[in-house]
C-alpha positions, 0 to 999 in steps of 0.5 A: 404304448404311445401311438401318436404325438400329443396335441402339445407336441404337435403344437410345438412343431407348428410353433417351430414353423413345421407344416403338420397338415399331412398327419396320418391321424387327428385328435378331435375334441367332440361336443358334449352331450349337453352341447348336442342337446342344447346346440351350444359349442361346449366340447369335451375336455379330452380329445379322441383320436381319429384317422385323418378327416380334414376340416373337422371342427376342433381338430388337431393333427397327430403324427404317428411314428411312421409319419415322423420317420418319413420326415427325418433325413436319412443322412446329415452331411456336415462340412467334414462328415456324413451321419446316418439315421439310426435307431437302437435300444439300450438295456431293453429300457430306452430307445435311442434315435441318433445320427452317427457315422457307424454302429459305434458310439460316434453320435453326432446327436442322439435322443433317448426315451422309454417311448420310441415315438418320443425320442423320434419327436425330439430328433425331429425338433432338433433337425428343424431347429438346426435347419436340417429340415426346412420349414415354411 
């Protein structure tokens, strides 16, 4: 089960102008053994995951599912309707994250994925792109 967003997903949020500085976790590229021995700046190809440690070298924020849910609006109001954030599972295979008027299929927007965090990430991106979440 995927616990946090990838470095690429976090970079995309930053490209959208979203401040990711308050992430609960961080990916960190650690120095290689050769770099430690020889004092070079060479780093490992794959990052390691750490609880937030601000100002570490070669560090990238990583949102957890809870981080994303805390940032999503609980409701979206349009000129005529109000839609509420909802999460459900379909056929025990895919997660749905949506804004709807009720528990019926009157979705304003929905995203689905086998990983709940990925569906929530897609919804976060959509909310940012549509202006429901303000950026810098």
